[in-house]
C-alpha positions as CSV (number, residue, x, y, z in Angstrom):
1,M,17.4,1.5,2.0
2,L,14.1,0.4,3.5
3,S,11.9,1.1,0.4
4,K,12.2,-2.4,-1.0
5,C,13.7,-5.8,-0.4
6,L,17.5,-5.7,-0.6
7,N,17.4,-8.7,-2.9
8,S,17.9,-7.2,-6.4
9,L,15.8,-10.0,-7.9
10,C,12.8,-9.2,-5.8
11,S,10.4,-6.3,-6.2
12,A,8.6,-6.5,-2.8
13,R,8.0,-3.1,-1.2
14,F,8.6,-2.4,2.4
15,R,5.2,-1.7,4.0
16,R,5.4,-2.7,7.7
17,L,7.7,-4.5,10.1
18,G,5.6,-7.6,10.4
19,N,6.7,-9.0,7.1
20,G,10.3,-10.0,6.5
21,R,13.4,-9.4,8.4
22,L,15.1,-6.1,9.3
23,F,19.0,-5.9,9.5
24,R,20.9,-3.2,11.2
25,I,24.5,-2.8,10.1
26,D,26.9,-0.7,12.2
27,F,29.6,0.5,9.7
28,S,31.6,2.2,12.5
29,E,32.0,-1.1,14.3
30,A,33.1,-2.8,11.1
31,A,35.7,-0.1,10.6
32,K,37.0,-0.7,14.1
33,R,37.3,-4.4,13.5
34,N,39.1,-3.9,10.1
35,P,41.3,-0.8,10.1
36,M,42.2,-1.5,6.4
37,L,38.6,-1.2,5.3
38,G,39.0,2.5,4.5
39,A,41.9,1.7,2.3
40,A,40.0,-0.9,0.2
41,P,39.6,0.2,-3.4
42,N,35.9,-0.5,-3.6
43,Y,35.0,0.9,-0.1
44,V,32.5,3.7,-0.2
45,Q,32.2,5.6,3.1
46,P,28.6,5.3,4.2
47,T,26.7,8.5,4.9
48,H,25.6,7.2,8.3
49,A,27.4,5.0,10.8
50,M,24.4,2.8,11.1
51,E,22.0,1.8,8.4
52,H,19.0,-0.5,8.1
53,F,18.3,-3.1,5.4
54,W,15.2,-5.3,4.8
55,L,14.5,-8.7,3.2
56,C,10.9,-9.6,2.5
57,G,9.5,-12.8,4.2
58,K,10.0,-14.9,1.0
59,C,13.7,-13.8,0.6
60,A,14.5,-13.9,4.3
61,A,13.6,-17.6,4.3
62,T,16.6,-18.5,2.1
63,L,18.9,-15.4,2.2
64,T,20.6,-13.2,4.8
65,V,22.5,-9.8,4.7
66,V,26.2,-9.6,5.4
67,L,28.9,-6.9,5.4
68,N,31.9,-8.3,3.4
69,K,35.5,-7.5,4.1
70,N,35.4,-4.6,1.6
71,G,32.6,-2.9,3.5
72,E,29.9,-3.8,0.9
73,V,26.5,-4.9,2.1
74,R,25.6,-8.2,0.3
75,V,22.8,-10.7,0.1
76,V,24.0,-14.3,0.5
77,E,22.3,-17.6,0.8
78,L,21.7,-19.1,4.2
79,P,23.5,-22.4,4.8
80,P,21.2,-25.4,4.3
81,K,19.3,-26.4,7.5
82,M,20.1,-29.7,9.0
83,P,17.1,-31.9,9.5
84,A,15.9,-31.9,13.1
85,A,16.8,-35.1,14.9
86,S,13.9,-37.0,16.4
87,V,14.2,-37.1,20.1
88,L,12.6,-40.2,21.6
89,T,11.7,-40.8,25.2
90,P,13.1,-44.1,26.6
91,S,9.7,-45.8,26.3
92,Q,9.4,-44.6,22.6
93,S,12.9,-45.9,21.8
94,Q,12.1,-49.2,23.4
95,Q,8.9,-49.5,21.4
96,T,10.8,-48.6,18.2
97,M,13.5,-51.2,19.0
98,T,10.8,-53.8,19.7
99,A,9.1,-53.0,16.4
100,V,12.5,-53.5,14.5
101,Y,13.2,-56.9,16.1
């Protein structure tokens, strides 16, 4: 599944490893963690125990790849990033407090 970006809305072609993000999914490990997986109605037995999937750089910035409880590989949105807190040194925080007062 490395010929194009896994995002169905994207047409980016896989050319080299330097662009985007590569995901390796171990289906045998998922089956061990969820023994009922093989009994799920939508479950399709993968042809290989381990498969690789790719998201282009643009898609990888906002999306990730997951294996859902039915054994389906899905593209989902990443949770929103929390803004980085500013870390001030004691002298900077004192200057900041001085400026406020």
